[in-house]
N, C-alpha and C positions, 0 to 999 in steps of 0.2 A: 504494500500500500504506500509506504513512505518512499520507496525507490522509484515510483512512477514519475516523479518530478525531476529526476536527474538522468543523464546519459550514462549508461553502463557499457563497459567494454564487452565485446561479444562472448568472451569466455567466463564471465562472472557467474558464479554458482551461488544463488541466494539460499539454496538449501544448506550449503556448507556454512553460510553465515548464520542461519537459523540454528544449526547444531552447535555452533560455537557461542551462542548467546542465550543459554538457558536462564530462566528467571529474569530476563530483561523485560521491563515494562514497555508499553507503547512509546512513552516519552524517551526511554533509553534507546530504543530502536531508531526513533527519529533523530536523536542526537548523534547516533552512530552514522547514519546516512549523511547528515549535515557535515559532520567532521570529515568523513571520507571525501565529500565534495570540496571542502576547504583544502585538504591535503592535495588532491588532484589539481586544484587551481593553482596552488603555490608552486607546483612542479610543472606548470604550463602544459598540462595534459588536456586533451579534448574529451576524454571519457574517464569515469571512475573504474579502476580495475580491482582485482581481488586483493592485491597487496595494500591498496588504499583502505579497503574495507577492514582488512585484518589489523592494520595499524590504528584505524579509528576505533575498532573494538577494544583494543588495549587501552587507548586513551580514555574511552568512556568508562571502562571497568576500573582502571587504576589511576587515572588522572594523567596530566602531562608529565613528561620526564624532566627532571631537573638537569639541565645541561651545563650549568655554571656553578662551580664550587665557590667562586668569589662572591656571588650573590648570596649563596647559602651562609657563608661566613658573616657577611654584613647583616643578614637577618638575625643571626644568633647574637651578634653584638647589640643590635637594636632591641631585641627581646630582653637581653640581660639588663640593659639600662631601664627599660620599661618596668621589668619586675622589681628592680632595685628601688624604683621610685615609689 
């Protein structure tokens, strides 16, 4: 239902996506499709492929990956100051 509004690559298997997303609500599935479309757009793709859907599933399930340890260290320092106050 949510995948009707985006262009999927010819080899996309939505049953595979369904098997990989047990207990996802309708909102979670819509977020997955939207996230996959964003990933594909950022990579200048014309279609959403299976890898985009797999990456989007992981982002919806576990959140975005922290790619910078510098930011994480700054957040810890800011949190320490906040807690000390």
